[in-house]
Structures are given as C-alpha cells and as structure tokens.
C-alpha positions, 0 to 999 in steps of 0.5 A: 488506376487499374484493378490491380492498383485498386486491389493493392490500395485496398490491401494496403489500407486494410493492413494499415487499419489492422496495424493501427488496431494492433498498436491500440491494443498494444498500447492498451495492454502496456497501459494496463500493465503500467497501471497494475505495477503502479497500483502494486507499488502504491499498495506496498507503500500503504502496507509499509506505512500501516505497518510502521504506524502500528509498530509505533503505536505499540511502542507508545502504548507499551511506554504508557502502560509501563509508566502506569504500571510503575505508578500503581506499583509505587502507590501500592508500595506506599500504601503497604508501607502505611499499613505496616506503620499503623500497626507497628 
C-alpha cells in the first residue's frame, strides 16, 4: 500500500468510528425520549387511578354519612315524640 491508500484507510476508519459514535448518541437520545414518553404515560395512568379512587371514596363516604345522618334524625324524631307523649 502506498501513502495515499494508508491515508484513505485512516480517513475511512475515522469516519466509520465517528458514524458509530453518532449512532450510539442517536440511539441514546431515542432511548431517553422513549423513556420520557413511557414515564409520562405511567404518570398519567397513576394520576387517573388516584383521581378515580378519591372520587369513589367520596361517594362511599357521602352514602355512609347520609345514612348516618338519617339514622340520627330518625332517632331524634323518636325521642322528640316520646318527650311529647310524657307531657301530654
């Protein structure tokens, strides 16, 4: 091989190494973007699940409290009626 061929081999090798490095950088950037998208999707799923949980819990508590309130109102009504009967 003459000097020109050696120089061409060096240039080609350098360029091939640079391409590999660029490919690695590109792959890493794509991986990072993919990971960010995945994490954002998971975060949104978790947010929606917690929202649904709290809405359901509020409904359950509301039903229980309304039943409890009704029970106390009924008992107070009974006691009020008893009080009236004792004095009448």
